[in-house]
N, C-alpha and C positions, 0 to 999 in steps of 0.2 A: 695176219695171223688168223687161224681159225677161231671161231667163237662158238660157245656152248652155253646152255642154261639148264639148270636143274628143274625138273618138273614141279618140285615143291614150291618154286618161286611164283607160279602162276595159279590162277583159280580155275575151277571147272573139272571135268572128267579128263582122263588121260588123253583121249582123242582130241579133245578141245585144246588142251595144252600143247599137244604136238603140232596141231594145225596153226596155232597162234605163233609158236616158235618158228615154224617154217616161213609163214607169211612175213614176220619181221626180218627175215634174212639170216637167221642163225644157221650155222653148219651142222651142229650136233646138239644132243641133249644128254643130261644125266637122268637116268630113270630112278626115281625115288621108290623105294620098295612098297610103301603104302599106296602109291598110285597104281602100281602093277597089281597089287592084291585086290584092289577094288575094281579093276577093269574087267569088263566082260570078255575082252579079247585075250586069247591065250598068248604065250610068249612068241610063237610064230606069227600070229596075227599082228602083234605090236611091231615085230621086226619088219614085216611087210608094209605096215602102215608108214613107218619111218622111211623106209626105202622109197616108197611112192612120193613122200614129201621131200625127198632129198636130204634127209637127216641121218647122220650117223649116231649110234648109240655109244657114247664116249666113256660112260661110267655107270655102274650099277651100285646103289648105296642105300643104306650102310649095313655093314656087318658090326655088331656091337659086342663088347664084353668077351673078347676072345682070349686075350693074352694074360699072363701072369697069374693064372689061377691054378688050384689043385688039379692033380692028374686026372681024377674021375670027371671033373667038370670040363677039362679040356678035351677028353675023349668025346663028351657029348657035343662040345663046340665043333670038333672035326666032323662028327656025323652030320651036324646042321650044315656046316660048310660044303660038304659033298653035295647035299641036295641043292644048295644055292648055285654051286658051280655048274651042275647039270642044267639048272634052269638058265643060267647065263649063256651056256652054249647054245640052247634053243633060242635064246634072245639075240645072240650075235654080238655080244659085248665082251671084251677081253680084259677089263680092269674093274677091280672091286675095291670099294672104299672100306677100310677097317679103322673104326675109331678107337682111340685109347680107352681102355676100360674104366667104367664108373662103378663096376660091380663091387659090393661089399666083400665078395670072396677074393678080390684081387689082392696080391701081396706086392710089397715094395721090393722087387728083385729084377733088376735089369737083365741079368743073365738068363733068368727063367723066361722072361718076356721075349728076349731075342731067340732062345731055343724054340719056344712055342710058335712064334711067328715064322721061323724057319721051317718048321714042320708044316705049318699052314701053307706056306708058299711052295713046298714040294708037292702038296696035293693040288694046289692051283695050277702048278706048271703041268701037271698031267692032263689038265683040261685046256691048256693053252691060255691061261689066265694070269695076270699080274696082280699083286696085292699092293695097294697104295695105303700105307699106314699114316693116320693123321692124329695129331695131338689135340684133343679137346681142351678148350681153355679151362674146363672144369673136371678134367680127368682126375681120377682118384690118385694115381701116382705119376702119370705122365701128362703134363699139362702145357709144355712148351715145345716149339718146333725143333729146337736144338736137341732136346732130350729124346724126342721121337727119332731124330736122325741118328743120334748115338746108338740107339737100340737096332735100327736098321743096318747101320754100318757094322755093328757087332755081329749081327746075324750073318751078314755077307752072302746073301742068297741072291741070285740074278733075277728072280721072279718077285723079290721084295724091294719096294722103293718107298718113298714118302709122298704124301700129298700135303701141300701147303695151302692153308686157308687164311686169307688176310684177316678176317674177323678174329680167329683164335690167336693170331700172332699179335695184331695191334690192340686188341682189347686188353691184353695183359701188359702192354707197354714194352714188349720185346723189341730188340733192335733188328730190323730186317737185313742189316748189312751182313750179318752172319750167314745168311742164305747163300752168299757168294762163295762160301767154302764147300758147299754141297755140289758134287758133280751133277751136270745138267741132266745126264742119262738116268740118274737115280731119283730125280724129281718126276714121279709118274703122273702127277696131275696138280693143277693149280686152280683153286676156287677163290672167287673174289666176292667181297660184300663190304660195303661201307656201313656206317652207323653213326647216329648223332652221339656226341660226347656226353654220356649219362653216368651218374654215380649210382649203380645199382647192382644187384646180383647178376653175375656175368651170364649165367644160364638164361635168366628171364630177359636180359639185354639181347642175347642172341636169338631167342625164340620169337621175339615180338617186334624188335626194332631195327633189324637189319634193313638196309636199302641199297640202291644201286650206286656204283662208284660215282662220286661227284655230288652225291646228295647228302652225305654225312660230313663227319669231321676227321676221318682218317686220311692219311697221305697214301692212298693206294698206288699212286703213280711211282712213288719212291720204292714201294715194295716190288712193284712189277719190274722196275728197272734191275733190281738186284736179282730177280729171278732170271730175267733175260741174260744177264751177265754170265750166268752159269752155262748158257747154251741150251736151256730149256726150249723144246720145240713143239710142246703140246698146245692145246687150246687155252684160250682165256675163258674161264667158265664161271658163270654166276650161280651162287647158291644163296638165296635170299628167304629168310623167314620173316614175315612181316604181316601183321594183322590186316592192314589195309589192302595189301596186294591180294590176300586171300579172298577178299570180298569184291574186288574190283574186276571189271571185265578183262578176260585174258588177253584179247587182241591189243588194246592200247598199252597195257602193262608190258607186253613182249616188245613193242616198239620202243617204249621208254628204256627198257633193258638194253636193247640193241644199241640205242643212241648213246647210252652211257659207256658202252664199250668202244664205240667210235671215237668219243671224246678222250677216252683213256689211251687208245692206240695213238691218237694225235699227240697227247701229252708225252708219251714215252718215245715217240719218234719212229713208230713202225708203220704209220700211215700217214699220208699227206693229203687230206681232203681240201677243197677250196678254203682259203683263209677266211676267217670271220670278217665281215664288213660292218663295223659298228656304226649305228645310226647317230646322226648329228643333231636331231631335233624332232619335234612333233609337228607334222604338217597339218593334221586335223584329227578330230575325234568324231565318230559318226554315231548318232543316236537313231535307233529304229523305234518307231512309235505308231500305234493305231490312231493317235489323235495329236496333231501337232500344236493344238491351241495351248494346253498347259505348259508344254516345254517352250514354246515361243514366248509366252508371257514372262517366264523366268528369265530367259535369255535377254529379252528386251529390257527388263527391269535391271538386270546386271549391267547393261551398257552395250550389249551386242546389237548390231544392226544387220538386217538381212541384206546381203551385198549381191547375191547371185542365185540363179536357179539352174538346175541341170537342164541341159538342152533336151533331153529325151526321157527324163525320169522325175517322179515327184520327190525331188531332193533339193532342199534349200540350204544355201551356204550362209552361215551367220559368222560375223567377224567382229572382234573387239581388240584393238591393237594388233598384236601378232597371234592371238588366240583365234582359231577357227573351229567351228562346230557344224557338222552336217546334220540336218534333220531329214530323216527318210521315212516317208509314209507309204512307200511302195512296196516294201519287203512284206513277206507273210506276217500277219499280226502276231505278236508275241503274246503268249498266254499271261505273262506277268506284266504286261504293259511295256512302258518305255524302258529301253536298255542300251547299254553301250555295246555296239556290235562290231565296230571296226576302228582301227587306228592307222593313220598314215604316218610312216616314219621316213623323215628325210634321210636319204642315203647318198654318200659320195659316189656309189656305183650300184644302182639298183639291181642291174642284171647279175652282178657278181654276188650280191646279197641273196638273190634268189637261187643261185647255183649252191652257195653255202647252205641255205635252208634245205634244199632238196637232198643234198649229200648227208645232212643230219636228220633225214627221214621226216622232215616237216611235210604235212599234206599240202600240195600245191593246189591252189583254187583256180577253177576256170574264171576268166573275167566275166562278170555280169554284163551281158550284152543288151544294148538297147534294141527295140523292135527293128526289123529289117529296113523299114522305110524311115527310120529316125537317125539322126547323127550318131555315129559310132563312137564309143568311149576311147580314151587314150589307153594303149595297151600296157597297163600296169601289172607288174608281177605281184602276187599275193599269196600267202600261206595262212594256215589256220593254226592258231595256238591251242593247247590242250583244252582250254575251256570253250573253244569254238570262236573266240575272238579272231576276226579277219585282220591280218597285217599286211598293209600295202607298202611297198618300197617306192618312195617318191623322190622327185627332184624338181621342186616347185619352181625354183628360179633359175633353171638351167635350160635355156631354149633349144639346146641341141638334143635334149632327151625328152621322151614322152612326158607331158605335164597334165596332171589331173585337173588343174585349174582350167585348162582349155575345154573341159567338158561343161563348163558353167558359163552362162550368159549373165553379164552384169545387169542389175536392176538399179533404178534411179533413187529409190527411197528405202526406208527401213521397214515398210509395211508390206505384208503379203496382200495380194489382190483378191485372194479366195476366201477371206473370212477368218483365217487363222489368227491374225492379230488386227484388231480394229483400229481405225485412225485415232479414235479418242484415247487409246491405250498409250500412244506415243506423241500426241499433239503438243504436250507440254514438256517434251524431253529437253528442250533447250533451257527450261527453268530449273532443272534437276541439278543437284550437286554434281560436280565433275569429278569422276574417279581418276586417280593418277594413271598415266600411261608411260611406257609401253606395257600393255598386259600380255601375258603369254601363258600357255599351259605349263604350270609348275610340275605336276604329276598327275597320273591317272592311277586309280585304285580299282583292281579287278578282283572280284570274289570268285575263287576257284571251286569247282566241284570237290567235295570232301576228300575224294581219292586221287585227286590230281595236283595236290599242293607241291609235293617234292618234284613231281614230273615237270610242273610249270617252271620251277626255279631252274632246273637243269635245262629245260627247253630254251628259256630266254638267255641263259649263259652261253649255250652251245650254238644255237642258231643265230642269235643276234649279237654275240660277243659282249653282252653286258656283264658287269660285275654284280655278284649277289652279296648283300649285306647279311649280317647275322639275323637269324629268325628271332622274332620278338613275340612273346606271349601277352595278350591283352585281355583283361578281365571284362567280361560282358555280364549283365545281370543274370543271364541264363546259361552261362557256361564260360568256356575259355576260347578265345580266338588265337589263331597264329597269323603272323604277318611277316613277310620278308620282301624287302625292296630290292629291285635290280636297277642299275643305273649306269650311264656311261661316265667317262672321267670327269667331265666338266659339269655334270648335273643337268644338261640340256635335255636328257631323256631320263625320266624317273618313272618307274612303274611299281606300284605296291601290290603285291600278291597276298591275298588274305583268304583264309579258310575258316568256316564256322565251326562251332563246338560239336555238332553231331550231323550225321548224314541226312536226317529228316528235318533239320532246322530250316525254317523259312523266314525268320525274323530278321536276320542280319546280312541277307544277300544283296545289299544295296552296293552299287558301284558308284564311284564319284569322280568328277573332274575337278582338279584344283587349279585355281587361276592365280598366277602371281601378280601382285600389284606393288607399287612403291608406297601406297598409302591405303592400308586396309580400312581405316576408319572412314575415309572419304568414299571408298567403294561400297562399304556397308551402308552408309547413310544414303548414297544415291539409290541403292537397291531398295531400301525401306521407303524412300520418298516416292519411288516409282510403283509402289504397291506390292513389292516383294515381302515375303515373310521369312525371317531368319529363324533358326533353330533356337528356342528359348533355353538358357543355361541356368541351373539352379543357383539361387543366391549363395548357398553354402560354398559353392565353388570359389566365389569371389572373396568370401571371408577367409578361406584357406589361402587364397593368392595373396591377400594382404598380409598374412602372417609369414609367408615365404619370401616375399620380395618387397622392395620399396619402389613406389611409383611417384611421378610428379603429381602435383596437385590437380585433381580432376581426371587424371588418366584412368584410374580404376573405375570411377564412376561411368566414364564413357564405354569402357569394356562391359560393364555390367548392363548398361543401357541396350547395347547392341548385340550382346551375346558373344562378344569376342574372347577367345581363349589365349593364353600366353604360355610360352615356354622359352627356356634359353639353355644353351650348352657352353662349352669352353670356347666356341668359335663365334657365337652370335645370339641373336634373339629371333623369336618366331611369334607372330600374331596371326590368328586365323578364326574364321567363323563359317557357318554352314547355312545353306538354304534348306528349306523343307524338301522332302523326297517326292519326286514325280516318278511313278511306276517304280523302277528299280534304280533311279539315278538321283543323286543330289550333287550340288556344286559347293566348293569350298573356295573361299577367298583367303589368300595367304600373303603375308609380308615377311620376307627373310631379310634381316639386317646382320651386317657382318658376313660371316661365312658359316651361318648355321646350317647344319648338315642333316638334321632329322626331319621328322614328319609330325612332331607334336604328339608322340606316342603316349606320354604320360597323361595326356588329356583324353585319349581315346575312350577310357571307361566312362567318363562324364558325357561324352558325345553319344555313346551308345545307349547310355541310360536315358538321355534325353530323347533320342530317337524312338526308344520303346515307349516312353511316356506319351509322345505325340501319336504313335501308332495306336495305342490303347484309346486315346481320346477321339481320334478321328476314324478309327477302324481301317486305316490304310497307311 
């Protein structure tokens, strides 16, 4: 199906919006009146610009407060409409959106509304224009799609049809099944918007919190199926009012928008992109750092050993049980120090995973090549997530496929030879407490740019086939964070996506790697004995823990000593603790007992406060 987007959905000037829509692959646009009024281009210039970009102009919008008004007021409305229809002819658009009136002058008289809309359609028809009448959810007298259709049907004019808007329909709880009773040729336009499920004034909800399909709580696919059942042949068009999108760069927002329609078309069966290939595990996490020593010291204290070095690049492989971390000192130095730059995802079919990613508009990354005279890397497929994290599709233990591990040469001991970790740091390793194994990466936490949070959730669902859990709000001492986990069915891949409380906030942008162990106490003791520093947790937390739960003798004292936090749900228990932060990264040791499914979210405010306290004391 053709796809379209309202210019109000994107930031920037009208020409910037048109360029972004074209580059993202949209077929057409709705021109929002305010965008045209503010443009230095005249209607003919805008028309030519759209033609150059391969865009059709599918709708001009909106005309407001037209129908159901006293005669003198309607005469003024017709005069205004004539001017707009002349402009539309110059613009080259044949459909205009008319919203149900919110004017205090409007009267509750369906017959009058039908008669006046019919007269408006007579005038429009003289200009070769169709009128699409839409029920605003906050309309003064007409606020539901079936009421708007009743008026259109009563008018019985060939140039008058209805416009369906998913937000106006679903925000009022209307049943979209009734759409199937409307003839498809009388649905002149379909506008789509999702939204989080909020209890608030519907006008404010609409003007500030709309989002792209698949990013909110509405069942957009079910509504679209009902519309398609009528035989509707027009475009799927997005009309999104969102404070974040208005401030974000238009190009990435347009790509996010287009991706949402690709997923929607797949869901309703009108498109068949390559099927998602769900990752089955985490092959590695790659840290990029200007100084390997602090990271290596933490890894060594945790129990990792340096097991291999890249044949042609300054990249070391550290391994502990099944957990693998790459430490890369060769990439351009990060302004904010150490960071989590890439994730290797085990895939049952890496090539098919890459085809799916490309079909879902994920940026395909060129393989980082070694120097010409150095051994060449395994040809791994990789894409970029919205936050810039590189995602590699791997097949670590399948010899018939390219194996990233072949790029590394084994080393005989756990020390680096170049001074990053000194012999004395590990010479007593055999005397340290032994942490339970097998250890694996339990989950990764990635902090998203403030304007990419919803995009990131949709990206990981559509590109990787992961399931998104409910969004969680977490109290931070300086604001409110949002977090949303995406995971595969068996929990072998878990990624927590987090966004800070404000665009300029730089205090909570830490990423972390969570390591699963069968005995978090033993792992924590080993880390401390090896010289590692765990995040100190306030004593008040443990006083509260004692009030909420009963523990075996000495258990709570051990948690207090080591800074271990505790949680439980209906399925099991969760124990976890944190290292200090290095650059933008810290590590978490976790122990899941039973079938605990969460991430210790209720402990997050305590952890965040403790990290802020350490930052104030250390200045970093």
